[in-house]
C-alpha positions in Angstrom: -22.1 231.8 260.6 -20.0 230.4 263.4 -19.5 226.6 263.6 -21.1 224.9 266.5 -18.8 224.5 269.6 -19.1 220.7 269.5 -17.9 220.6 265.9 -14.8 222.8 266.7 -14.0 220.6 269.7 -14.4 217.4 267.6 -12.1 218.8 264.8 -9.5 219.9 267.4 -9.6 216.5 269.1 -9.1 214.7 265.8 -6.3 217.0 264.7 -4.6 216.5 268.1 -4.8 212.7 267.7 -3.5 212.8 264.2 -0.6 215.0 265.2 0.3 212.8 268.2 0.1 209.7 266.0 2.4 211.2 263.4 4.9 212.4 265.9 5.1 209.1 267.8 5.4 206.9 264.7 7.9 209.2 263.1 10.1 209.5 266.2 9.7 205.8 266.8 10.8 205.0 263.3 13.9 207.2 263.6 14.9 205.6 266.9 14.6 202.1 265.5 16.1 202.9 262.1 19.7 202.3 263.1 18.8 198.8 264.6 16.7 197.3 261.9 17.0 197.2 258.1 13.7 197.4 256.4 12.8 196.6 252.8 12.8 199.6 250.4 9.5 201.3 249.7 7.8 204.6 249.1 7.8 207.2 251.8 4.4 207.0 253.7 2.1 209.9 254.3 0.9 210.7 257.8 -2.3 208.8 258.8 -3.0 207.1 255.5 0.5 205.7 254.9 0.8 204.5 251.3 -2.9 203.7 250.8 -3.0 206.5 248.2 -0.8 204.3 245.9 -3.1 201.3 245.9 -5.7 201.4 243.2 -8.9 199.5 242.5 -6.9 196.6 241.2 -4.3 196.1 244.0 -2.1 193.5 242.4 -1.4 195.7 239.4 -0.6 198.6 241.8 1.9 196.3 243.6 3.4 195.2 240.4 4.0 198.7 239.2 5.6 199.6 242.6 7.8 196.5 242.5 9.3 197.8 239.2 10.8 200.6 241.2 11.4 199.1 244.6 12.2 195.5 243.8 10.8 192.0 244.5 10.4 192.7 248.2 9.2 196.1 249.4 7.5 197.7 252.4 4.4 199.7 252.3 2.4 201.2 255.0 -1.4 200.7 255.1 -2.6 203.4 257.5 -0.9 202.6 260.8 0.5 199.2 259.8 3.6 198.2 257.9 3.0 195.7 255.1 5.7 193.7 253.2 4.9 192.9 249.6 6.8 190.2 247.6 6.6 190.2 243.8 8.5 187.3 242.4 8.0 183.5 242.2 11.1 182.9 244.3 9.9 185.2 247.1 6.4 183.9 246.9 7.7 180.3 247.4 9.8 181.5 250.4 6.8 183.2 252.1 4.0 180.7 251.2 6.0 177.4 251.4 9.4 177.6 253.1 8.1 180.0 255.8 4.5 179.0 255.4 3.7 178.5 259.1 5.2 181.9 260.0 2.9 183.7 257.6 -0.1 181.4 257.8 -2.4 183.6 259.9 -4.5 186.4 258.5 -4.7 189.9 260.0 -7.2 190.3 262.8 -9.7 192.4 260.8 -13.2 193.4 261.8 -14.8 190.9 259.4 -13.2 188.0 261.3 -14.4 189.3 264.6 -18.0 190.1 263.7 -18.9 187.6 261.0 -16.8 184.6 262.0 -17.6 184.3 265.7 -14.4 186.1 266.9 -12.1 184.3 264.4 -13.5 180.9 265.1 -14.0 179.6 261.5 -11.2 178.1 259.3 -11.0 181.2 257.2 -10.2 183.6 260.0 -8.7 181.4 262.7 -5.0 182.0 263.4 -2.8 179.1 262.7 -2.8 176.8 265.7 -4.8 174.1 267.5 -8.2 175.5 266.5 -7.3 175.9 262.9 -5.8 172.3 262.7 -9.0 171.0 264.3 -11.1 172.7 261.7 -8.9 171.4 258.9 -9.1 167.9 260.2 -12.9 168.2 260.5 -13.4 169.3 256.9 -10.9 166.8 255.4 -12.2 163.8 257.4 -15.9 164.5 257.9 -17.0 166.6 254.9 -14.6 166.0 252.0 -13.2 162.5 252.6 -13.7 160.1 249.7 -16.0 157.9 251.8 -18.1 160.9 252.8 -18.3 162.3 249.3 -19.5 158.9 248.0 -22.2 158.9 250.6 -23.4 162.2 249.3 -23.9 161.0 245.8 -27.6 160.5 246.2 -28.0 164.1 247.3 -26.1 165.4 244.3 -28.3 163.2 242.0 -31.5 164.4 243.6 -30.5 168.1 243.5 -29.3 167.8 239.9 -32.6 166.3 239.0 -34.5 169.0 240.8 -32.5 171.7 238.9 -33.1 170.1 235.5 -36.8 169.7 236.2 -37.0 173.3 237.3 -35.2 174.6 234.2 -37.5 172.4 232.0 -40.6 173.9 233.7 -39.2 177.4 232.7 -38.8 176.4 229.1 -39.0 179.4 226.8 -38.7 181.9 229.6 -35.8 184.1 230.6 -33.9 183.0 233.7 -30.9 184.4 235.6 -28.4 181.6 235.6 -26.7 182.8 238.8 -30.0 182.6 240.7 -30.6 179.0 239.7 -27.0 177.9 240.3 -26.9 179.6 243.7 -30.1 177.7 244.7 -28.6 174.4 243.5 -25.4 175.0 245.5 -27.2 176.1 248.7 -29.6 173.2 248.7 -26.8 170.7 248.0 -24.4 172.0 250.6 -27.1 172.4 253.2 -28.2 168.8 252.9 -24.6 167.5 252.9 -23.3 169.7 255.8 -26.5 170.2 257.9 -28.4 167.0 257.1 -31.4 168.8 255.5 -32.6 172.1 254.0 -33.1 174.5 256.9 -34.9 177.1 254.7 -38.2 177.4 253.0 -39.0 178.3 249.4 -41.7 180.8 250.2 -43.0 182.9 253.1 -45.9 180.6 253.6 -43.6 177.6 254.3 -41.4 179.5 256.7 -41.3 178.6 260.4 -40.5 181.1 263.1 -36.9 179.7 263.4 -36.0 179.1 259.7 -35.2 181.5 256.9 -36.4 181.9 253.3 -34.2 180.7 250.5 -33.9 184.2 249.2 -33.0 185.5 252.6 -30.3 182.9 253.0 -28.9 183.7 249.6 -28.7 187.4 250.6 -26.9 186.4 253.9 -24.3 184.3 252.1 -23.7 187.1 249.5 -23.3 189.6 252.3 -20.9 187.3 254.1 -18.6 187.0 251.1 -18.8 190.7 250.4 -18.0 191.9 253.9 -15.2 189.3 254.1 -13.3 191.2 251.4 -14.1 194.9 251.9 -11.5 197.5 252.8 -12.6 198.7 256.2 -10.8 201.9 257.2 -10.9 201.1 260.9 -8.9 198.0 260.3 -5.9 200.0 259.2 -6.4 203.2 261.0 -7.6 201.9 264.4 -8.2 205.2 266.1 -10.9 205.9 263.5 -12.5 202.5 264.0 -15.2 203.7 266.4 -16.6 206.1 263.7 -17.3 203.2 261.3 -17.0 205.7 258.5 -18.2 203.2 255.8 -20.9 201.5 257.8 -19.3 198.1 257.3 -19.1 197.1 261.0 -22.8 197.9 261.4 -23.6 195.6 258.5 -21.3 192.9 260.0 -23.1 193.0 263.3 -26.5 192.8 261.6 -25.4 189.8 259.6 -24.0 188.1 262.7 -27.4 188.3 264.4 -29.1 186.7 261.3 -26.6 183.8 261.1 -26.7 183.4 264.9 -30.5 182.8 264.8 -30.1 180.4 261.9 -27.3 178.4 263.7 -29.3 178.3 267.0 -32.2 176.7 265.1 -29.9 174.1 263.3 -28.0 173.2 266.5 -31.2 172.9 268.6 -32.8 170.6 266.0 -29.7 168.3 265.9 -29.5 168.2 269.7 -33.2 167.3 269.9 -32.7 164.4 267.4 -29.6 163.2 269.3 -31.5 163.2 272.6 -34.4 161.3 271.1 -32.1 158.5 269.7 -29.9 158.4 272.9 -27.6 155.4 272.8 -28.6 154.5 269.2 -27.4 157.9 267.9 -25.0 157.9 265.0 -23.5 161.1 263.6 -25.0 161.7 260.1 -23.6 165.1 259.1 -21.1 167.8 259.9 -23.2 169.4 262.7 -23.5 166.1 264.5 -19.7 165.6 264.3 -19.0 169.1 265.6 -21.4 168.7 268.5 -19.7 165.4 269.4 -16.3 167.1 269.3 -17.6 169.8 271.6 -18.5 167.2 274.2 -15.1 165.5 274.0 -13.2 166.3 277.3 -9.9 165.2 275.7 -10.1 167.6 272.8 -6.8 169.6 272.2 -8.8 172.8 272.1 -12.1 173.4 273.7 -15.2 174.2 271.6 -17.7 176.6 273.2 -20.9 177.7 271.6 -19.3 180.3 269.4 -16.6 177.8 268.4 -19.2 175.3 267.2 -21.1 178.0 265.2 -17.8 179.3 263.7 -17.1 175.9 262.3 -20.5 175.9 260.6 -20.0 179.2 258.8 -19.9 179.3 254.9 -16.2 178.9 254.1 -14.3 181.3 251.9 -13.3 179.0 249.0 -12.1 181.5 246.5 -15.6 182.5 245.5 -15.0 186.2 245.6 -16.5 187.8 242.5 -13.8 190.1 241.0 -13.1 192.0 237.8 -14.7 190.1 234.9 -17.3 188.6 237.1 -18.4 191.7 238.9 -20.7 192.7 236.0 -23.3 190.1 236.9 -25.0 192.5 239.4 -25.5 195.2 236.8 -25.8 192.9 233.7 -26.6 189.3 235.0 -26.2 186.4 232.6 -29.7 185.7 231.3 -30.6 182.6 229.3 -33.7 181.3 227.6 -34.2 177.6 228.3 -35.0 175.6 225.2 -34.7 171.9 226.0 -34.1 169.6 223.0 -35.1 166.4 224.8 -37.8 165.4 227.2 -37.2 166.4 230.8 -36.8 162.8 232.1 -33.8 162.3 229.8 -31.9 165.0 231.5 -32.2 163.4 234.9 
């Protein structure tokens, strides 16, 4: 049975692009080789580079390679050269001495589609916007004064958690679910001023989300922020979205965008109602005030405002020993030894 003509054309086209890419990169490397001295490293394969040498635990793969090529080596991830350092001295040089030079992250699809075109602090390149975000978080969300003002929220949410666990006495509970609920409600009240989600479908408005849906959105945000997307490293394959990650990123973007629109509209309405008596009460109020400041070092458009309200990547990625929770979650049976009121 003959292959369809479109399949033959597609395969021919892909093969031609791959051959052209290989020839141009190989010839370009040979022309530049006498000018620049690169770190040692394994010879890359066409198209994939050295991706075949990186296993499921990347840092162990890098360590094994460093035993052969030294504390500084060059690999190739698809179309891009990557320098890997593997000693405390070189790490200090890169992260501290030359910190500003290496401060920015690569422009990956996750930053484009889930962080409002690299507008949040996690993905923003080092520069005025990143410094603005850092100042905002340090001065308005995590300053000692602001943290003290949130104490009543932490007390109330801790009490709610203990009462909820007490009500489930003798029953199995998934600890991750309860702790995630506690974290989301606490952070939402501190950063957004109130909970913008409902506990059930019946309490859901047309503009808000259910708690379960918000938890899924945050989980997806962290997951997609750390995936290996082939199109990031082999750009001429990006349009195919072979793993489906970009499609998921775009869908997640739409969900967060609706949520942010609702939160921002609510805060703007409250500010308009209070007029001259308005005082910023939370992070959203502060960001909206900054966006109206004509003297700001860097302008904040709508996407910039929303980007600063994204859930920040604070080393919460679930790896290795923690990845088993999805298959075998930690389950506990609550057996309080004291009366519920004594825990709160």
